[in-house]
C-alpha positions in Angstrom: 86.1 23.1 64.6 84.2 25.4 66.9 81.3 23.0 67.2 83.7 20.1 67.9 85.5 22.0 70.6 82.2 22.4 72.4 81.3 18.7 72.3 81.6 16.3 75.2 80.6 12.6 75.6 80.0 12.5 71.8 80.6 9.8 69.3 83.2 9.7 66.6 82.4 7.9 63.3 85.5 7.1 61.3 84.5 6.5 57.7 81.3 7.7 55.9 80.8 4.7 53.6 77.7 2.5 53.7 78.2 1.4 57.3 79.4 4.7 58.6 76.6 6.6 56.9 74.0 4.4 58.6 75.7 4.8 62.0 75.8 8.6 61.7 72.2 8.7 60.6 71.1 6.6 63.6 73.0 8.8 66.0 71.5 11.9 64.4 68.0 10.4 64.6 68.5 9.8 68.3 69.8 13.3 68.7 73.2 12.0 70.0 76.1 14.3 69.1 78.7 12.8 66.7 81.6 13.8 64.5 82.2 12.1 61.2 85.8 11.8 60.0 86.5 11.2 56.3 88.8 12.5 53.6 86.6 11.7 50.6 85.2 14.9 49.0 81.9 13.3 48.2 81.5 12.0 51.7 82.2 15.5 53.1 79.5 17.0 50.8 77.0 14.4 52.0 77.8 15.3 55.6 77.2 19.0 54.8 73.9 18.2 53.2 72.8 16.2 56.2 74.0 18.9 58.6 76.4 16.5 60.3 79.4 17.7 62.2 82.4 16.5 60.2 86.2 16.6 60.1 88.0 16.2 56.8 91.1 14.2 57.4 92.7 10.8 57.9 91.2 8.9 60.8 94.3 6.7 61.2 96.3 9.8 62.3 96.5 10.7 66.0 96.3 14.4 65.3 93.0 13.9 63.3 91.5 12.0 66.2 92.6 14.7 68.7 91.0 17.4 66.5 87.8 15.3 66.6 87.9 15.6 70.4 88.6 11.9 71.0 89.8 12.6 74.6 86.3 13.9 75.4 84.3 11.3 73.4 82.2 8.5 74.8 82.6 6.2 71.8 84.1 5.6 68.4 83.1 3.5 65.4 85.9 2.4 63.1 84.0 1.9 59.8 86.7 2.6 57.2 86.8 0.5 54.1 89.9 -1.4 55.1 90.1 -3.8 58.0 93.7 -2.9 58.5 92.9 0.8 58.8 90.1 0.0 61.3 92.7 -2.0 63.4 95.0 1.0 63.3 92.2 3.4 64.3 91.2 1.3 67.2 94.8 1.1 68.4 95.3 4.8 68.1 92.0 5.7 69.7 92.5 3.4 72.6 95.9 5.0 73.4 94.4 8.5 73.3 91.3 7.6 75.4 91.5 4.5 77.6 87.9 4.9 78.7 86.5 5.1 75.1 83.9 2.5 73.9 85.2 1.3 70.5 83.1 -0.7 68.0 85.0 -1.9 64.9 83.6 -3.0 61.5 85.2 -6.1 60.2 84.8 -8.3 57.1 87.3 -11.1 57.7 87.3 -13.4 60.8 91.0 -12.9 61.2 90.5 -9.2 61.5 88.0 -9.6 64.3 90.6 -10.9 66.7 93.1 -8.2 65.6 90.5 -5.5 66.3 89.9 -6.8 69.8 93.7 -7.0 70.4 93.9 -3.4 69.2 91.4 -2.2 71.8 87.9 -2.6 70.2 85.2 -3.5 72.8 82.9 -4.9 70.1 83.5 -6.1 66.6 80.6 -6.2 64.1 80.6 -7.9 60.7 77.9 -6.4 58.4 77.2 -9.8 56.8 76.8 -11.8 60.0 74.8 -9.0 61.5 72.5 -9.0 58.5 72.0 -12.8 58.9 71.2 -12.5 62.6 68.8 -9.7 61.9 66.9 -11.6 59.2 66.5 -14.7 61.4 65.1 -12.6 64.2 62.6 -11.0 61.8 61.6 -14.5 60.7 61.3 -16.2 64.1 60.7 -13.3 66.6 59.2 -10.4 64.5 57.2 -8.9 67.4 60.1 -9.0 69.8 62.3 -7.4 67.2 59.7 -4.7 66.5 59.3 -3.9 70.2 63.1 -3.6 70.7 63.5 -1.5 67.6 60.7 0.8 68.7 61.9 1.1 72.3 65.5 1.9 71.2 64.8 4.1 68.2 61.5 6.0 68.5 61.7 9.4 70.0 57.9 9.6 70.3 57.5 6.9 73.0 57.1 7.8 76.7 59.6 5.1 77.6 63.2 4.2 76.7 65.4 1.1 76.8 69.0 1.8 77.8 72.0 0.8 79.9 73.4 2.5 82.9 76.8 1.9 84.5 77.1 1.9 88.3 80.2 4.0 89.1 82.5 2.9 92.0 81.6 6.1 93.9 77.8 5.6 93.5 75.8 5.2 96.7 74.1 2.2 95.1 77.3 0.1 95.5 76.9 -2.7 98.0 73.2 -2.0 98.4 70.8 -5.0 97.9 68.2 -4.7 95.2 65.6 -4.5 97.9 67.3 -1.8 99.9 68.2 0.3 96.8 64.4 0.8 96.1 65.3 1.9 92.5 61.7 1.6 91.2 60.2 3.8 94.0 63.1 6.3 94.0 63.4 6.9 90.2 60.5 5.2 88.5 62.8 3.2 86.2 62.7 -0.6 86.0 65.8 -2.8 85.9 65.3 -5.6 83.4 68.7 -7.2 84.0 72.2 -6.7 85.3 75.4 -7.5 83.4 78.4 -8.1 85.5 82.1 -8.6 84.8 84.1 -8.7 81.5 82.1 -11.8 80.4 78.8 -9.9 81.0 77.3 -12.7 83.1 73.8 -12.3 84.3 73.6 -12.9 88.1 70.5 -14.6 89.6 67.9 -12.0 90.2 66.7 -11.6 93.8 65.9 -8.8 96.3 69.1 -9.9 98.2 71.4 -9.4 95.2 73.9 -6.6 96.0 74.9 -4.1 93.4 78.6 -3.9 92.6 80.8 -1.2 91.0 80.9 -1.4 87.2 77.6 -3.3 87.1 75.7 -2.5 83.8 72.0 -2.1 84.5 69.7 -2.8 81.6 66.8 -0.5 82.3 63.5 0.7 80.8 61.6 3.9 81.7 60.7 7.4 80.8 63.7 9.7 79.9 63.5 11.6 83.1 63.3 8.3 85.1 66.4 7.0 83.4 68.2 10.3 84.1 67.2 10.0 87.8 68.7 6.5 88.0 71.8 7.6 86.1 72.4 10.3 88.7 72.1 7.7 91.5 74.5 5.4 89.6 76.7 8.5 88.8 76.8 7.6 85.1 77.9 10.9 83.6 76.9 9.7 80.1 73.4 11.1 80.8 74.6 14.6 81.8 
């Protein structure tokens, strides 16, 4: 509990089954702070063995989420064994932290819509994701390798990430040409996602940045942090 109280902008993983275990392992590999919530004794033992921060309790209860620091968290993964429980977790987490990024695990198609209605930003089906992944390995193996390496390897001198442009950022209303992001930070913008539908606006030096734009960027860690400071994305603090 002492460790959890000191966490900020961390990730909460609800459920330490096959999916939750992989999520927690990836976050740990990327050195991103996370809290695992589970009430199964075996799961708790595995968390202890892997030196993961955990909370033994029922993730569907508001008080458990509060104890996990949900109000200070950046994201939550609802990976419980029941789709109904994941819907309930998403609903509770969204009410406790409106700014939270929520990803829900779903098996049935009907549950996907319910998860979104409950507040999940993204819904992932392990089976459809596996199929998508296999096809990419078949048809675009080198692209898949590059993306995996850029997003998962700590040994590279560059990183692929996303940076949100805050409304108070000095970048808002500047054109891409005037912003001079490459010369000011060293980071490269690969694309911009805009609006709830994540449309990609036509790229040009005259394109003006808007509040809540999501910049897809590549660069060294210090370059991305410099751009995040300009964009006032506190996720990189």
